[in-house]
C-alpha positions in Angstrom: 113.7 119.5 98.5 112.3 117.4 101.3 113.5 113.9 102.0 111.3 111.1 100.6 111.0 109.6 104.1 109.7 113.0 105.4 107.1 113.1 102.7 105.9 109.7 103.5 105.8 110.5 107.2 103.7 113.6 106.5 101.3 111.5 104.4 101.0 108.8 107.0 100.5 111.3 109.9 98.0 113.5 108.0 96.0 111.0 106.1 96.3 107.7 108.0 97.4 105.8 105.0 100.3 106.0 102.5 100.6 106.0 98.8 101.9 102.5 98.7 99.1 101.2 100.9 96.5 102.7 98.6 98.3 101.2 95.6 98.2 97.8 97.2 94.5 98.2 98.0 93.6 99.0 94.4 95.3 95.8 93.2 92.5 93.8 94.8 89.2 92.9 93.1 85.7 91.6 93.8 84.7 90.3 97.2 88.4 90.1 98.3 88.7 93.8 97.9 85.4 94.5 99.8 86.5 92.2 102.6 90.0 93.7 102.8 88.6 97.2 102.8 86.2 96.5 105.7 88.8 94.6 107.8 91.7 97.0 107.4 90.0 100.4 107.0 86.5 99.8 108.4 84.8 100.5 105.0 84.9 103.3 102.5 83.4 105.9 104.9 86.2 105.4 107.4 88.7 105.5 104.5 87.2 108.9 103.6 88.0 110.0 107.2 91.6 108.9 106.9 91.9 110.9 103.7 90.3 113.9 105.4 87.4 114.1 103.0 83.7 113.9 103.2 81.8 111.1 101.3 79.0 113.6 100.7 80.5 117.0 100.3 84.0 116.0 99.0 87.1 118.2 99.5 87.0 121.8 100.4 89.2 122.7 97.5 91.7 124.7 99.5 94.8 125.3 97.3 97.3 124.3 100.1 95.4 121.1 100.7 95.3 120.2 97.0 99.0 120.9 96.6 99.9 118.8 99.6 97.8 115.9 98.2 99.6 116.1 94.8 103.0 116.1 96.5 102.2 113.0 98.6 99.9 111.0 96.2 101.0 112.3 92.8 99.3 114.3 90.1 96.7 112.9 87.8 98.9 112.8 84.7 100.8 109.9 83.1 104.1 111.4 81.8 104.5 110.3 78.2 107.6 108.4 77.0 110.5 110.6 76.0 110.0 111.6 72.4 112.5 110.2 69.9 115.1 112.5 68.4 115.4 113.1 64.7 118.6 111.1 64.6 116.8 108.1 66.2 114.0 108.4 63.7 116.6 108.4 60.9 118.1 105.3 62.3 114.7 103.6 62.4 114.0 104.5 58.8 117.3 103.0 57.8 116.2 99.6 59.2 113.9 99.1 56.2 115.0 95.9 54.3 114.5 97.5 50.8 116.7 100.5 51.7 119.4 98.2 53.1 119.5 96.3 49.8 119.7 99.5 47.9 122.6 100.8 50.0 124.5 97.5 49.5 123.9 97.7 45.8 125.0 101.3 45.6 128.3 100.5 47.5 129.0 97.6 45.2 128.3 99.8 42.2 130.6 102.5 43.4 133.3 100.0 44.2 133.2 98.5 40.7 133.2 101.9 39.1 136.5 102.8 40.6 138.1 99.3 40.2 141.1 99.1 37.8 142.2 95.6 36.7 145.9 95.1 37.2 148.2 95.3 34.1 145.6 97.3 32.1 148.3 100.0 31.4 150.6 97.5 29.6 148.3 96.8 26.7 149.2 97.5 23.1 148.3 100.8 21.4 145.3 99.4 19.6 144.0 97.9 22.8 144.8 101.2 24.6 142.3 103.0 22.4 139.6 100.4 23.3 140.5 100.5 26.9 140.3 104.3 26.8 136.8 104.2 25.5 136.0 101.7 28.2 137.5 103.9 30.8 135.3 106.8 29.8 132.3 104.6 30.5 133.8 103.4 33.7 134.5 107.0 34.9 130.8 107.8 34.5 129.8 104.5 36.2 130.0 106.0 39.7 126.9 108.2 38.9 124.6 105.2 39.1 125.8 104.2 42.6 125.8 107.8 43.8 122.2 108.3 42.5 121.0 105.2 44.4 122.7 106.6 47.6 121.2 110.0 47.1 117.7 108.4 46.6 118.1 106.5 49.9 119.2 109.7 51.7 116.1 111.5 50.4 113.7 108.7 51.3 115.2 108.3 54.8 115.1 112.1 55.6 111.5 112.5 54.3 110.4 109.4 56.3 112.1 110.6 59.5 110.7 114.1 59.1 107.2 112.8 58.5 107.4 110.6 61.6 108.8 113.5 63.7 106.0 115.8 62.5 103.3 113.3 63.3 104.7 112.6 66.7 104.9 116.3 67.5 101.3 116.8 66.4 100.1 113.8 68.4 101.7 115.0 71.5 100.3 118.5 71.1 96.8 117.0 70.6 97.2 114.7 73.6 98.3 117.6 75.8 95.4 119.8 74.6 92.9 116.9 75.3 94.3 116.4 78.8 93.9 120.1 79.6 90.4 120.4 78.1 89.0 117.1 79.4 86.8 117.6 82.4 85.0 115.3 84.9 82.2 115.8 87.5 83.8 116.3 90.9 82.0 117.1 94.2 83.7 119.8 96.2 82.1 121.7 99.0 78.9 119.8 98.4 78.6 121.1 94.8 79.2 119.2 91.6 81.7 121.0 89.4 83.3 120.2 86.1 87.0 119.9 86.9 89.9 119.3 84.5 91.0 115.7 84.8 94.6 116.7 85.5 93.5 118.6 88.7 91.8 115.6 90.3 93.6 114.5 93.5 93.4 111.6 95.9 90.5 112.3 98.3 88.2 113.8 95.7 84.7 112.5 95.4 83.7 112.0 91.8 80.2 111.7 90.4 80.1 109.0 87.8 77.3 108.1 85.4 76.6 106.2 82.2 79.1 106.9 79.4 81.9 108.2 81.6 85.5 107.2 81.1 86.9 107.0 84.6 90.0 109.3 85.0 91.4 107.7 88.2 91.1 104.7 90.4 88.6 104.8 93.2 86.2 103.0 95.6 82.5 103.1 95.3 80.8 105.2 98.0 77.2 104.9 96.6 75.9 103.3 93.4 72.7 102.8 91.5 72.8 99.7 89.3 76.4 100.5 88.3 78.1 98.4 85.7 81.5 99.0 84.1 83.4 97.7 81.1 86.9 96.6 82.3 88.0 95.0 79.0 90.8 97.5 78.7 92.4 96.1 81.8 91.3 92.5 81.9 90.5 91.7 78.3 87.1 90.4 79.3 84.2 91.9 77.4 81.5 91.0 80.1 80.3 94.0 82.1 81.1 94.0 85.8 78.5 94.9 88.3 79.7 97.2 91.0 78.4 97.3 94.6 79.8 98.3 98.0 79.3 94.7 99.3 80.7 92.6 96.4 83.0 94.7 94.2 83.5 98.4 95.1 86.7 98.9 93.1 86.7 101.2 90.1 89.6 101.7 87.8 90.9 104.4 85.5 90.5 103.8 81.8 87.3 101.8 82.2 83.8 102.9 81.0 80.6 103.2 82.9 78.1 101.2 81.0 75.0 101.5 83.3 73.9 103.4 86.3 75.5 106.1 88.3 77.1 106.8 91.7 79.9 108.4 93.7 83.4 107.2 94.1 86.3 108.1 96.4 89.4 108.8 94.3 92.3 106.7 95.8 95.0 106.6 93.0 95.8 109.0 90.2 98.4 109.2 87.4 101.2 106.7 87.4 99.9 105.2 90.6 96.6 104.2 89.1 96.2 100.8 87.5 96.3 102.2 84.0 99.4 104.2 84.9 101.1 101.1 86.4 100.4 99.1 83.2 101.7 101.9 80.9 104.9 102.1 83.0 105.5 98.4 82.8 104.9 98.4 79.1 107.3 101.2 78.7 104.8 103.6 77.0 105.3 106.2 79.7 108.1 107.5 81.9 108.1 106.4 85.5 107.4 109.2 88.0 110.4 110.2 90.2 107.9 110.9 93.0 106.8 107.3 92.9 110.4 106.0 93.2 110.9 108.4 96.2 107.8 107.1 97.9 108.9 103.5 97.4 112.3 104.3 98.9 110.8 106.2 101.8 110.2 103.3 104.2 113.9 102.4 104.1 114.9 105.9 105.2 112.5 106.2 108.1 114.1 106.2 111.6 113.4 103.3 113.9 111.8 105.6 116.4 109.4 107.2 113.9 106.1 108.2 115.3 104.4 106.3 112.5 105.4 103.0 113.9 
């Protein structure tokens, strides 16, 4: 396995910008983003040159190039949070207030059923007969507490099993959707329908009305393009996109009007949606991201990047 610093060096040398630089770029919005893009990268066309892609024809689609981009910039997939074990689901089911009350009641009932008052064996013969009848009832008293506990066990196991089954089905459905979902990508000058998971940084995507953007990107060319960014900002007002005023496009947002082409600059956990999911704890952080973040500290002082 290569060293994180080496990966970062390769990315900087080959592409002219690093993963963290692209992440920082995608955190900007509006005219601030357009100004920063022009001042630091010379515009989106020059950024395409840095990422070794064509703003018109896109990537060549060579397997080695695609693999290298995935290694450096990550894959377009957000790792789901670790599934809960059956024991964890059982423990969660036991947190129900009603079940807790039933468990306490059952324990008290069992305790009383086995309780013997002191001195009960020293009673008279007539009283012994009465106590004997009472003891027969007492000996059967444990059944009530045991029945309550058994009911609680059944409810907990059924609840945990149902939750486990639903989570398993949901993850299977989510995995199938991710594999089957496709998006229009330009490669070798042709528009092809590519599985979303195979999109890489440097791809040129063709976007149009109704699309749910699968990655972060920068607008290359647009025709009256408007997007709904309420999933990220909470604002329901549509945002007009243009190269001059607001060229930033984000994963998880919908295209409400127009069409255009965008340069993919961040995918998976490095996209704005992926970053939010990671912060909220709804997905596992990518080890590759951590390695890229630690990379600059491991670069030698005489690195050719500097």
